[in-house]
C-alpha positions as protocol buffer text, in pm:
chain_id: "A"
residue {
  index: 1
  type: UNK
  ca { x: 5312 y: 16098 z: 18391 }
}
residue {
  index: 2
  type: UNK
  ca { x: 5137 y: 15956 z: 18679 }
}
residue {
  index: 3
  type: UNK
  ca { x: 4957 y: 15656 z: 18413 }
}
residue {
  index: 4
  type: UNK
  ca { x: 5306 y: 15572 z: 18340 }
}
residue {
  index: 5
  type: UNK
  ca { x: 5398 y: 15189 z: 18386 }
}
residue {
  index: 6
  type: UNK
  ca { x: 5697 y: 15093 z: 18672 }
}
residue {
  index: 7
  type: UNK
  ca { x: 5854 y: 14823 z: 18784 }
}
residue {
  index: 8
  type: UNK
  ca { x: 6100 y: 14736 z: 19049 }
}
residue {
  index: 9
  type: UNK
  ca { x: 6337 y: 14484 z: 19198 }
}
residue {
  index: 10
  type: UNK
  ca { x: 6575 y: 14459 z: 19447 }
}
residue {
  index: 11
  type: UNK
  ca { x: 6931 y: 14437 z: 19413 }
}
residue {
  index: 12
  type: UNK
  ca { x: 7218 y: 14256 z: 19563 }
}
residue {
  index: 13
  type: UNK
  ca { x: 7321 y: 14479 z: 19845 }
}
residue {
  index: 14
  type: UNK
  ca { x: 7682 y: 14302 z: 19951 }
}
residue {
  index: 15
  type: UNK
  ca { x: 7910 y: 14491 z: 20231 }
}
residue {
  index: 16
  type: UNK
  ca { x: 8064 y: 14831 z: 20080 }
}
residue {
  index: 17
  type: UNK
  ca { x: 8394 y: 14656 z: 20207 }
}
residue {
  index: 18
  type: UNK
  ca { x: 8362 y: 14364 z: 19990 }
}
residue {
  index: 19
  type: UNK
  ca { x: 8266 y: 14559 z: 19701 }
}
residue {
  index: 20
  type: UNK
  ca { x: 8600 y: 14807 z: 19735 }
}
residue {
  index: 21
  type: UNK
  ca { x: 8792 y: 14504 z: 19766 }
}
residue {
  index: 22
  type: UNK
  ca { x: 8646 y: 14344 z: 19419 }
}
residue {
  index: 23
  type: UNK
  ca { x: 8673 y: 14635 z: 19267 }
}
residue {
  index: 24
  type: UNK
  ca { x: 9012 y: 14729 z: 19333 }
}
residue {
  index: 25
  type: UNK
  ca { x: 9165 y: 14417 z: 19207 }
}
residue {
  index: 26
  type: UNK
  ca { x: 8951 y: 14502 z: 18881 }
}
residue {
  index: 27
  type: UNK
  ca { x: 9094 y: 14841 z: 18846 }
}
residue {
  index: 28
  type: UNK
  ca { x: 9413 y: 14744 z: 18876 }
}
residue {
  index: 29
  type: UNK
  ca { x: 9387 y: 14515 z: 18577 }
}
residue {
  index: 30
  type: UNK
  ca { x: 9355 y: 14814 z: 18364 }
}
residue {
  index: 31
  type: UNK
  ca { x: 9564 y: 15092 z: 18548 }
}
residue {
  index: 32
  type: UNK
  ca { x: 9863 y: 15149 z: 18674 }
}
residue {
  index: 33
  type: UNK
  ca { x: 9762 y: 15270 z: 19002 }
}
residue {
  index: 34
  type: UNK
  ca { x: 9443 y: 15214 z: 19133 }
}
residue {
  index: 35
  type: UNK
  ca { x: 9256 y: 15216 z: 19522 }
}
residue {
  index: 36
  type: UNK
  ca { x: 8925 y: 15192 z: 19609 }
}
residue {
  index: 37
  type: UNK
  ca { x: 8829 y: 15231 z: 19982 }
}
residue {
  index: 38
  type: UNK
  ca { x: 8501 y: 15314 z: 20162 }
}
residue {
  index: 39
  type: UNK
  ca { x: 8529 y: 15669 z: 20328 }
}
residue {
  index: 40
  type: UNK
  ca { x: 8292 y: 15905 z: 20442 }
}
residue {
  index: 41
  type: UNK
  ca { x: 8145 y: 16108 z: 20128 }
}
residue {
  index: 42
  type: UNK
  ca { x: 8309 y: 16423 z: 20104 }
}
residue {
  index: 43
  type: UNK
  ca { x: 8038 y: 16779 z: 20080 }
}
residue {
  index: 44
  type: UNK
  ca { x: 7914 y: 16756 z: 19727 }
}
residue {
  index: 45
  type: UNK
  ca { x: 7753 y: 17128 z: 19765 }
}
residue {
  index: 46
  type: UNK
  ca { x: 8106 y: 17232 z: 19772 }
}
residue {
  index: 47
  type: UNK
  ca { x: 8395 y: 17277 z: 19512 }
}
residue {
  index: 48
  type: UNK
  ca { x: 8491 y: 17078 z: 19308 }
}
residue {
  index: 49
  type: UNK
  ca { x: 8112 y: 16928 z: 19306 }
}
residue {
  index: 50
  type: UNK
  ca { x: 7873 y: 17228 z: 19373 }
}
residue {
  index: 51
  type: UNK
  ca { x: 7562 y: 16948 z: 19340 }
}
residue {
  index: 52
  type: UNK
  ca { x: 7256 y: 16978 z: 19511 }
}
residue {
  index: 53
  type: UNK
  ca { x: 7265 y: 16760 z: 19788 }
}
residue {
  index: 54
  type: UNK
  ca { x: 7580 y: 16675 z: 20043 }
}
residue {
  index: 55
  type: UNK
  ca { x: 7597 y: 16356 z: 20004 }
}
residue {
  index: 56
  type: UNK
  ca { x: 7498 y: 16003 z: 19799 }
}
residue {
  index: 57
  type: UNK
  ca { x: 7312 y: 15816 z: 20114 }
}
residue {
  index: 58
  type: UNK
  ca { x: 6934 y: 15712 z: 20264 }
}
residue {
  index: 59
  type: UNK
  ca { x: 6763 y: 15506 z: 20032 }
}
residue {
  index: 60
  type: UNK
  ca { x: 6991 y: 15473 z: 19737 }
}
residue {
  index: 61
  type: UNK
  ca { x: 6795 y: 15369 z: 19430 }
}
residue {
  index: 62
  type: UNK
  ca { x: 6855 y: 15342 z: 19053 }
}
residue {
  index: 63
  type: UNK
  ca { x: 6615 y: 15382 z: 18758 }
}
residue {
  index: 64
  type: UNK
  ca { x: 6619 y: 15353 z: 18379 }
}
residue {
  index: 65
  type: UNK
  ca { x: 6317 y: 15566 z: 18246 }
}
residue {
  index: 66
  type: UNK
  ca { x: 6240 y: 15554 z: 17869 }
}
residue {
  index: 67
  type: UNK
  ca { x: 6493 y: 15503 z: 17640 }
}
residue {
  index: 68
  type: UNK
  ca { x: 6689 y: 15468 z: 17333 }
}
residue {
  index: 69
  type: UNK
  ca { x: 6422 y: 15286 z: 17112 }
}
residue {
  index: 70
  type: UNK
  ca { x: 6188 y: 15593 z: 17219 }
}
residue {
  index: 71
  type: UNK
  ca { x: 6479 y: 15803 z: 16968 }
}
residue {
  index: 72
  type: UNK
  ca { x: 6570 y: 15570 z: 16751 }
}
residue {
  index: 73
  type: UNK
  ca { x: 6439 y: 15482 z: 16463 }
}
residue {
  index: 74
  type: UNK
  ca { x: 6188 y: 15696 z: 16502 }
}
residue {
  index: 75
  type: UNK
  ca { x: 6150 y: 16012 z: 16745 }
}
residue {
  index: 76
  type: UNK
  ca { x: 5870 y: 16010 z: 16997 }
}
residue {
  index: 77
  type: UNK
  ca { x: 5856 y: 16322 z: 17084 }
}
residue {
  index: 78
  type: UNK
  ca { x: 5579 y: 16325 z: 17331 }
}
residue {
  index: 79
  type: UNK
  ca { x: 5828 y: 16103 z: 17563 }
}
residue {
  index: 80
  type: UNK
  ca { x: 5884 y: 16417 z: 17816 }
}
residue {
  index: 81
  type: UNK
  ca { x: 5937 y: 16319 z: 18184 }
}
residue {
  index: 82
  type: UNK
  ca { x: 5980 y: 16559 z: 18528 }
}
residue {
  index: 83
  type: UNK
  ca { x: 6226 y: 16415 z: 18766 }
}
residue {
  index: 84
  type: UNK
  ca { x: 5993 y: 16535 z: 19035 }
}
residue {
  index: 85
  type: UNK
  ca { x: 5728 y: 16301 z: 18916 }
}
residue {
  index: 86
  type: UNK
  ca { x: 6028 y: 16045 z: 18887 }
}
residue {
  index: 87
  type: UNK
  ca { x: 6144 y: 16089 z: 19247 }
}
residue {
  index: 88
  type: UNK
  ca { x: 5773 y: 16028 z: 19338 }
}
residue {
  index: 89
  type: UNK
  ca { x: 5769 y: 15693 z: 19133 }
}
residue {
  index: 90
  type: UNK
  ca { x: 6054 y: 15560 z: 19248 }
}
residue {
  index: 91
  type: UNK
  ca { x: 5881 y: 15615 z: 19612 }
}
residue {
  index: 92
  type: UNK
  ca { x: 6130 y: 15852 z: 19746 }
}
residue {
  index: 93
  type: UNK
  ca { x: 5960 y: 16200 z: 19678 }
}
residue {
  index: 94
  type: UNK
  ca { x: 6202 y: 16441 z: 19852 }
}
residue {
  index: 95
  type: UNK
  ca { x: 6547 y: 16278 z: 19698 }
}
residue {
  index: 96
  type: UNK
  ca { x: 6853 y: 16399 z: 19541 }
}
residue {
  index: 97
  type: UNK
  ca { x: 6852 y: 16293 z: 19170 }
}
residue {
  index: 98
  type: UNK
  ca { x: 7139 y: 16264 z: 18946 }
}
residue {
  index: 99
  type: UNK
  ca { x: 7153 y: 16111 z: 18619 }
}
residue {
  index: 100
  type: UNK
  ca { x: 7202 y: 16106 z: 18266 }
}
residue {
  index: 101
  type: UNK
  ca { x: 6936 y: 16127 z: 18010 }
}
residue {
  index: 102
  type: UNK
  ca { x: 6814 y: 16389 z: 17706 }
}
residue {
  index: 103
  type: UNK
  ca { x: 6723 y: 16719 z: 17800 }
}
residue {
  index: 104
  type: UNK
  ca { x: 6394 y: 16855 z: 17755 }
}
residue {
  index: 105
  type: UNK
  ca { x: 6378 y: 16941 z: 17344 }
}
residue {
  index: 106
  type: UNK
  ca { x: 6066 y: 17132 z: 17337 }
}
residue {
  index: 107
  type: UNK
  ca { x: 6227 y: 17428 z: 17599 }
}
residue {
  index: 108
  type: UNK
  ca { x: 6577 y: 17401 z: 17505 }
}
residue {
  index: 109
  type: UNK
  ca { x: 6458 y: 17387 z: 17093 }
}
residue {
  index: 110
  type: UNK
  ca { x: 6664 y: 17082 z: 17007 }
}
residue {
  index: 111
  type: UNK
  ca { x: 6814 y: 16775 z: 17083 }
}
residue {
  index: 112
  type: UNK
  ca { x: 7047 y: 16794 z: 17377 }
}
residue {
  index: 113
  type: UNK
  ca { x: 7257 y: 16601 z: 17650 }
}
residue {
  index: 114
  type: UNK
  ca { x: 7128 y: 16626 z: 18006 }
}
residue {
  index: 115
  type: UNK
  ca { x: 7313 y: 16597 z: 18324 }
}
residue {
  index: 116
  type: UNK
  ca { x: 7100 y: 16604 z: 18597 }
}
residue {
  index: 117
  type: UNK
  ca { x: 7116 y: 16744 z: 18938 }
}
residue {
  index: 118
  type: UNK
  ca { x: 6824 y: 16786 z: 19107 }
}
residue {
  index: 119
  type: UNK
  ca { x: 6691 y: 16807 z: 19451 }
}
residue {
  index: 120
  type: UNK
  ca { x: 6271 y: 16740 z: 19460 }
}
residue {
  index: 121
  type: UNK
  ca { x: 6055 y: 16793 z: 19755 }
}
residue {
  index: 122
  type: UNK
  ca { x: 5987 y: 17101 z: 19957 }
}
residue {
  index: 123
  type: UNK
  ca { x: 6294 y: 17273 z: 19880 }
}
residue {
  index: 124
  type: UNK
  ca { x: 6342 y: 17211 z: 19501 }
}
residue {
  index: 125
  type: UNK
  ca { x: 6690 y: 17284 z: 19359 }
}
residue {
  index: 126
  type: UNK
  ca { x: 6776 y: 17221 z: 19022 }
}
residue {
  index: 127
  type: UNK
  ca { x: 7174 y: 17227 z: 18945 }
}
residue {
  index: 128
  type: UNK
  ca { x: 7098 y: 17069 z: 18575 }
}
residue {
  index: 129
  type: UNK
  ca { x: 7296 y: 17120 z: 18281 }
}
residue {
  index: 130
  type: UNK
  ca { x: 7236 y: 17056 z: 17888 }
}
residue {
  index: 131
  type: UNK
  ca { x: 7467 y: 17015 z: 17612 }
}
residue {
  index: 132
  type: UNK
  ca { x: 7353 y: 17081 z: 17280 }
}
residue {
  index: 133
  type: UNK
  ca { x: 7475 y: 17172 z: 16918 }
}
residue {
  index: 134
  type: UNK
  ca { x: 7450 y: 17556 z: 16836 }
}
residue {
  index: 135
  type: UNK
  ca { x: 7410 y: 17679 z: 16506 }
}
residue {
  index: 136
  type: UNK
  ca { x: 7796 y: 17708 z: 16446 }
}
residue {
  index: 137
  type: UNK
  ca { x: 7824 y: 17339 z: 16523 }
}
residue {
  index: 138
  type: UNK
  ca { x: 7987 y: 17391 z: 16821 }
}
residue {
  index: 139
  type: UNK
  ca { x: 7901 y: 17231 z: 17188 }
}
residue {
  index: 140
  type: UNK
  ca { x: 7744 y: 17501 z: 17380 }
}
residue {
  index: 141
  type: UNK
  ca { x: 7654 y: 17412 z: 17792 }
}
residue {
  index: 142
  type: UNK
  ca { x: 7351 y: 17574 z: 17940 }
}
residue {
  index: 143
  type: UNK
  ca { x: 7216 y: 17557 z: 18321 }
}
residue {
  index: 144
  type: UNK
  ca { x: 6851 y: 17487 z: 18331 }
}
residue {
  index: 145
  type: UNK
  ca { x: 6646 y: 17698 z: 18545 }
}
residue {
  index: 146
  type: UNK
  ca { x: 6461 y: 17576 z: 18892 }
}
residue {
  index: 147
  type: UNK
  ca { x: 6123 y: 17549 z: 18744 }
}
residue {
  index: 148
  type: UNK
  ca { x: 6266 y: 17350 z: 18466 }
}
residue {
  index: 149
  type: UNK
  ca { x: 6337 y: 16950 z: 18610 }
}
residue {
  index: 150
  type: UNK
  ca { x: 6191 y: 16796 z: 18273 }
}
residue {
  index: 151
  type: UNK
  ca { x: 6387 y: 16560 z: 18048 }
}
residue {
  index: 152
  type: UNK
  ca { x: 6273 y: 16398 z: 17735 }
}
residue {
  index: 153
  type: UNK
  ca { x: 6296 y: 15991 z: 17621 }
}
residue {
  index: 154
  type: UNK
  ca { x: 6548 y: 15850 z: 17846 }
}
residue {
  index: 155
  type: UNK
  ca { x: 6720 y: 15883 z: 18172 }
}
residue {
  index: 156
  type: UNK
  ca { x: 6978 y: 15649 z: 18352 }
}
residue {
  index: 157
  type: UNK
  ca { x: 6903 y: 15826 z: 18743 }
}
residue {
  index: 158
  type: UNK
  ca { x: 7015 y: 15725 z: 19068 }
}
residue {
  index: 159
  type: UNK
  ca { x: 6816 y: 15902 z: 19391 }
}
residue {
  index: 160
  type: UNK
  ca { x: 6866 y: 15927 z: 19766 }
}
residue {
  index: 161
  type: UNK
  ca { x: 6810 y: 16164 z: 20035 }
}
residue {
  index: 162
  type: UNK
  ca { x: 7142 y: 16335 z: 20006 }
}
residue {
  index: 163
  type: UNK
  ca { x: 7257 y: 16264 z: 20329 }
}
residue {
  index: 164
  type: UNK
  ca { x: 7596 y: 16219 z: 20430 }
}
residue {
  index: 165
  type: UNK
  ca { x: 7764 y: 15849 z: 20500 }
}
residue {
  index: 166
  type: UNK
  ca { x: 7978 y: 15564 z: 20395 }
}
residue {
  index: 167
  type: UNK
  ca { x: 8057 y: 15534 z: 19985 }
}
residue {
  index: 168
  type: UNK
  ca { x: 8331 y: 15429 z: 19783 }
}
residue {
  index: 169
  type: UNK
  ca { x: 8608 y: 15656 z: 19678 }
}
residue {
  index: 170
  type: UNK
  ca { x: 8731 y: 15513 z: 19378 }
}
residue {
  index: 171
  type: UNK
  ca { x: 9081 y: 15683 z: 19253 }
}
residue {
  index: 172
  type: UNK
  ca { x: 9276 y: 15552 z: 18893 }
}
residue {
  index: 173
  type: UNK
  ca { x: 9568 y: 15664 z: 18730 }
}
residue {
  index: 174
  type: UNK
  ca { x: 9741 y: 15610 z: 18442 }
}
residue {
  index: 175
  type: UNK
  ca { x: 9509 y: 15369 z: 18199 }
}
residue {
  index: 176
  type: UNK
  ca { x: 9689 y: 15086 z: 18091 }
}
residue {
  index: 177
  type: UNK
  ca { x: 9402 y: 14835 z: 17939 }
}
residue {
  index: 178
  type: UNK
  ca { x: 9152 y: 14923 z: 17718 }
}
residue {
  index: 179
  type: UNK
  ca { x: 8861 y: 14956 z: 17887 }
}
residue {
  index: 180
  type: UNK
  ca { x: 8679 y: 15295 z: 18057 }
}
residue {
  index: 181
  type: UNK
  ca { x: 8655 y: 15357 z: 18380 }
}
residue {
  index: 182
  type: UNK
  ca { x: 8261 y: 15246 z: 18442 }
}
residue {
  index: 183
  type: UNK
  ca { x: 8260 y: 14967 z: 18221 }
}
residue {
  index: 184
  type: UNK
  ca { x: 8585 y: 14834 z: 18401 }
}
residue {
  index: 185
  type: UNK
  ca { x: 8372 y: 14893 z: 18718 }
}
residue {
  index: 186
  type: UNK
  ca { x: 8065 y: 14708 z: 18573 }
}
residue {
  index: 187
  type: UNK
  ca { x: 8230 y: 14400 z: 18445 }
}
residue {
  index: 188
  type: UNK
  ca { x: 8433 y: 14384 z: 18749 }
}
residue {
  index: 189
  type: UNK
  ca { x: 8115 y: 14335 z: 18910 }
}
residue {
  index: 190
  type: UNK
  ca { x: 7938 y: 14140 z: 18666 }
}
residue {
  index: 191
  type: UNK
  ca { x: 8305 y: 13844 z: 18694 }
}
residue {
  index: 192
  type: UNK
  ca { x: 8244 y: 13833 z: 19076 }
}
residue {
  index: 193
  type: UNK
  ca { x: 7856 y: 13852 z: 19149 }
}
residue {
  index: 194
  type: UNK
  ca { x: 7748 y: 13671 z: 18808 }
}
residue {
  index: 195
  type: UNK
  ca { x: 7385 y: 13681 z: 18783 }
}
residue {
  index: 196
  type: UNK
  ca { x: 7362 y: 13888 z: 19116 }
}
residue {
  index: 197
  type: UNK
  ca { x: 7283 y: 14294 z: 18973 }
}
residue {
  index: 198
  type: UNK
  ca { x: 7466 y: 14490 z: 19194 }
}
residue {
  index: 199
  type: UNK
  ca { x: 7376 y: 14880 z: 19140 }
}
residue {
  index: 200
  type: UNK
  ca { x: 7621 y: 15172 z: 19171 }
}
residue {
  index: 201
  type: UNK
  ca { x: 7549 y: 15542 z: 19113 }
}
residue {
  index: 202
  type: UNK
  ca { x: 7735 y: 15896 z: 19182 }
}
residue {
  index: 203
  type: UNK
  ca { x: 7971 y: 16088 z: 19016 }
}
residue {
  index: 204
  type: UNK
  ca { x: 8317 y: 16087 z: 18904 }
}
residue {
  index: 205
  type: UNK
  ca { x: 8555 y: 16345 z: 18854 }
}
residue {
  index: 206
  type: UNK
  ca { x: 8818 y: 16361 z: 18544 }
}
residue {
  index: 207
  type: UNK
  ca { x: 9070 y: 16483 z: 18731 }
}
residue {
  index: 208
  type: UNK
  ca { x: 9351 y: 16481 z: 18440 }
}
residue {
  index: 209
  type: UNK
  ca { x: 9386 y: 16443 z: 18049 }
}
residue {
  index: 210
  type: UNK
  ca { x: 9104 y: 16423 z: 17812 }
}
residue {
  index: 211
  type: UNK
  ca { x: 8797 y: 16261 z: 17714 }
}
residue {
  index: 212
  type: UNK
  ca { x: 8605 y: 16163 z: 17405 }
}
residue {
  index: 213
  type: UNK
  ca { x: 8226 y: 16252 z: 17449 }
}
residue {
  index: 214
  type: UNK
  ca { x: 7961 y: 16278 z: 17218 }
}
residue {
  index: 215
  type: UNK
  ca { x: 7691 y: 16534 z: 17211 }
}
residue {
  index: 216
  type: UNK
  ca { x: 7397 y: 16501 z: 17049 }
}
residue {
  index: 217
  type: UNK
  ca { x: 7272 y: 16725 z: 16740 }
}
residue {
  index: 218
  type: UNK
  ca { x: 6892 y: 16781 z: 16689 }
}
residue {
  index: 219
  type: UNK
  ca { x: 6641 y: 16497 z: 16590 }
}
residue {
  index: 220
  type: UNK
  ca { x: 6760 y: 16329 z: 16273 }
}
residue {
  index: 221
  type: UNK
  ca { x: 6518 y: 16366 z: 15953 }
}
residue {
  index: 222
  type: UNK
  ca { x: 6567 y: 16003 z: 15875 }
}
residue {
  index: 223
  type: UNK
  ca { x: 6565 y: 15690 z: 16039 }
}
residue {
  index: 224
  type: UNK
  ca { x: 6857 y: 15543 z: 16227 }
}
residue {
  index: 225
  type: UNK
  ca { x: 6863 y: 15198 z: 16207 }
}
residue {
  index: 226
  type: UNK
  ca { x: 7217 y: 15114 z: 16289 }
}
residue {
  index: 227
  type: UNK
  ca { x: 7525 y: 15175 z: 16488 }
}
residue {
  index: 228
  type: UNK
  ca { x: 7707 y: 15335 z: 16176 }
}
residue {
  index: 229
  type: UNK
  ca { x: 7400 y: 15562 z: 16169 }
}
residue {
  index: 230
  type: UNK
  ca { x: 7431 y: 15660 z: 16521 }
}
residue {
  index: 231
  type: UNK
  ca { x: 7779 y: 15722 z: 16500 }
}
residue {
  index: 232
  type: UNK
  ca { x: 7756 y: 15931 z: 16150 }
}
residue {
  index: 233
  type: UNK
  ca { x: 7470 y: 16130 z: 16323 }
}
residue {
  index: 234
  type: UNK
  ca { x: 7648 y: 16203 z: 16662 }
}
residue {
  index: 235
  type: UNK
  ca { x: 7906 y: 16471 z: 16719 }
}
residue {
  index: 236
  type: UNK
  ca { x: 8191 y: 16365 z: 16878 }
}
residue {
  index: 237
  type: UNK
  ca { x: 8456 y: 16570 z: 17058 }
}
residue {
  index: 238
  type: UNK
  ca { x: 8807 y: 16551 z: 17293 }
}
residue {
  index: 239
  type: UNK
  ca { x: 8707 y: 16741 z: 17622 }
}
residue {
  index: 240
  type: UNK
  ca { x: 8971 y: 16859 z: 17855 }
}
residue {
  index: 241
  type: UNK
  ca { x: 8970 y: 16787 z: 18262 }
}
residue {
  index: 242
  type: UNK
  ca { x: 8855 y: 16915 z: 18507 }
}
residue {
  index: 243
  type: UNK
  ca { x: 8533 y: 16752 z: 18452 }
}
residue {
  index: 244
  type: UNK
  ca { x: 8222 y: 16623 z: 18681 }
}
residue {
  index: 245
  type: UNK
  ca { x: 7998 y: 16306 z: 18561 }
}
residue {
  index: 246
  type: UNK
  ca { x: 7686 y: 16180 z: 18665 }
}
residue {
  index: 247
  type: UNK
  ca { x: 7729 y: 15818 z: 18661 }
}
residue {
  index: 248
  type: UNK
  ca { x: 7480 y: 15527 z: 18696 }
}
residue {
  index: 249
  type: UNK
  ca { x: 7585 y: 15148 z: 18617 }
}
residue {
  index: 250
  type: UNK
  ca { x: 7435 y: 14793 z: 18681 }
}
residue {
  index: 251
  type: UNK
  ca { x: 7647 y: 14468 z: 18657 }
}
residue {
  index: 252
  type: UNK
  ca { x: 7401 y: 14249 z: 18518 }
}
residue {
  index: 253
  type: UNK
  ca { x: 7064 y: 14337 z: 18324 }
}
residue {
  index: 254
  type: UNK
  ca { x: 6796 y: 14096 z: 18521 }
}
residue {
  index: 255
  type: UNK
  ca { x: 6571 y: 14112 z: 18205 }
}
residue {
  index: 256
  type: UNK
  ca { x: 6433 y: 14470 z: 18254 }
}
residue {
  index: 257
  type: UNK
  ca { x: 6586 y: 14584 z: 17925 }
}
residue {
  index: 258
  type: UNK
  ca { x: 6832 y: 14829 z: 18112 }
}
residue {
  index: 259
  type: UNK
  ca { x: 7113 y: 15036 z: 17985 }
}
residue {
  index: 260
  type: UNK
  ca { x: 7391 y: 14881 z: 18186 }
}
residue {
  index: 261
  type: UNK
  ca { x: 7609 y: 15218 z: 18216 }
}
residue {
  index: 262
  type: UNK
  ca { x: 7534 y: 15579 z: 18148 }
}
residue {
  index: 263
  type: UNK
  ca { x: 7760 y: 15906 z: 18245 }
}
residue {
  index: 264
  type: UNK
  ca { x: 7714 y: 16230 z: 18102 }
}
residue {
  index: 265
  type: UNK
  ca { x: 7938 y: 16564 z: 18217 }
}
residue {
  index: 266
  type: UNK
  ca { x: 8064 y: 16864 z: 18202 }
}
residue {
  index: 267
  type: UNK
  ca { x: 8367 y: 17124 z: 18248 }
}
residue {
  index: 268
  type: UNK
  ca { x: 8362 y: 17475 z: 18211 }
}
residue {
  index: 269
  type: UNK
  ca { x: 8171 y: 17546 z: 17914 }
}
residue {
  index: 270
  type: UNK
  ca { x: 8108 y: 17215 z: 17736 }
}
residue {
  index: 271
  type: UNK
  ca { x: 7979 y: 16889 z: 17799 }
}
residue {
  index: 272
  type: UNK
  ca { x: 7834 y: 16536 z: 17719 }
}
residue {
  index: 273
  type: UNK
  ca { x: 7807 y: 16197 z: 17647 }
}
residue {
  index: 274
  type: UNK
  ca { x: 8095 y: 15980 z: 17831 }
}
residue {
  index: 275
  type: UNK
  ca { x: 8305 y: 15705 z: 17631 }
}
residue {
  index: 276
  type: UNK
  ca { x: 8663 y: 15663 z: 17715 }
}
residue {
  index: 277
  type: UNK
  ca { x: 8928 y: 15890 z: 17776 }
}
residue {
  index: 278
  type: UNK
  ca { x: 9186 y: 16004 z: 17510 }
}
residue {
  index: 279
  type: UNK
  ca { x: 9499 y: 16046 z: 17745 }
}
residue {
  index: 280
  type: UNK
  ca { x: 9554 y: 15700 z: 17901 }
}
residue {
  index: 281
  type: UNK
  ca { x: 9905 y: 15772 z: 18013 }
}
residue {
  index: 282
  type: UNK
  ca { x: 9824 y: 16096 z: 18185 }
}
residue {
  index: 283
  type: UNK
  ca { x: 9466 y: 16024 z: 18304 }
}
residue {
  index: 284
  type: UNK
  ca { x: 9373 y: 16043 z: 18654 }
}
residue {
  index: 285
  type: UNK
  ca { x: 9022 y: 15968 z: 18802 }
}
residue {
  index: 286
  type: UNK
  ca { x: 8817 y: 16051 z: 19122 }
}
residue {
  index: 287
  type: UNK
  ca { x: 8513 y: 15872 z: 19166 }
}
residue {
  index: 288
  type: UNK
  ca { x: 8211 y: 15852 z: 19427 }
}
residue {
  index: 289
  type: UNK
  ca { x: 7962 y: 15554 z: 19453 }
}
residue {
  index: 290
  type: UNK
  ca { x: 7717 y: 15432 z: 19682 }
}
residue {
  index: 291
  type: UNK
  ca { x: 7529 y: 15077 z: 19608 }
}
residue {
  index: 292
  type: UNK
  ca { x: 7180 y: 15081 z: 19506 }
}
residue {
  index: 293
  type: UNK
  ca { x: 6878 y: 14886 z: 19689 }
}
residue {
  index: 294
  type: UNK
  ca { x: 6669 y: 14882 z: 19409 }
}
residue {
  index: 295
  type: UNK
  ca { x: 6637 y: 14912 z: 19066 }
}
residue {
  index: 296
  type: UNK
  ca { x: 6314 y: 15058 z: 18906 }
}
residue {
  index: 297
  type: UNK
  ca { x: 6227 y: 15064 z: 18529 }
}
residue {
  index: 298
  type: UNK
  ca { x: 5981 y: 15344 z: 18409 }
}
residue {
  index: 299
  type: UNK
  ca { x: 5802 y: 15367 z: 18095 }
}
residue {
  index: 300
  type: UNK
  ca { x: 5958 y: 15068 z: 17956 }
}
residue {
  index: 301
  type: UNK
  ca { x: 5943 y: 15089 z: 17581 }
}
residue {
  index: 302
  type: UNK
  ca { x: 5733 y: 14754 z: 17439 }
}
residue {
  index: 303
  type: UNK
  ca { x: 5938 y: 14764 z: 17077 }
}
residue {
  index: 304
  type: UNK
  ca { x: 6296 y: 14745 z: 17188 }
}
residue {
  index: 305
  type: UNK
  ca { x: 6680 y: 14719 z: 17054 }
}
residue {
  index: 306
  type: UNK
  ca { x: 7001 y: 14758 z: 17108 }
}
residue {
  index: 307
  type: UNK
  ca { x: 7151 y: 15003 z: 16851 }
}
residue {
  index: 308
  type: UNK
  ca { x: 7302 y: 15340 z: 17007 }
}
residue {
  index: 309
  type: UNK
  ca { x: 7328 y: 15236 z: 17347 }
}
residue {
  index: 310
  type: UNK
  ca { x: 7739 y: 15247 z: 17389 }
}
């Protein structure tokens, strides 16, 4: 793992209050009710989050590890990463890591979606979940043990010291546009800041309504070469609230071959990759994000493509 190639760039970090105003203006184009404010981060170890650390502050940074090209068109099964090692590679060995990726297939037994929630360092704690397709073609949620902090193929992660502090609170209700919550946030930032990449990481809750999510089945026996192939292979579900999603986004790729947005979440006994809500008239979201100071690119694929990144 230590031999993995890594690069990083500083991101544009405007004042939180400025970003809140920019995002609120953008959200109101897509939701009947919306507000973005700067608040003290709630204690994320408590309900309804129950995550590994209290907050999203302290040396916040994003990392894009591996990528979809390691899954398709041909699988590279040896692409396994340990979040504890990745934390060291983003220069934050004792950190709180949230993210969306693929589960450790050699442990789970099949390919799966990963909702990463890991505290690294001397007091390692793993609250991560995976979602897989079981033998009856149903979604099955599985909690990972403390000693299973690995992922496979890809991971979009937000790392911080896990402290409390000032963050962005995003609230939106009744979607009126045709863009999902995360894409709306990302596009708004790109429209305002242009070539200056702004990164966010954190969590959002689906408070009311339901969401279209996919769960990857086991690895495809044939190469997946286009988005139609991918969509036929994936299993899609309509999952009801409440759900908690681990979420990362960057307004613009500064030439690092990034996945610019990625969110995975789970409910009572289901989980997967977020696409959009399916109940626009009664959907409600609440989110907490912090600005990232750096973007790290770890184990960047030499051969890349844009298939399967939605």
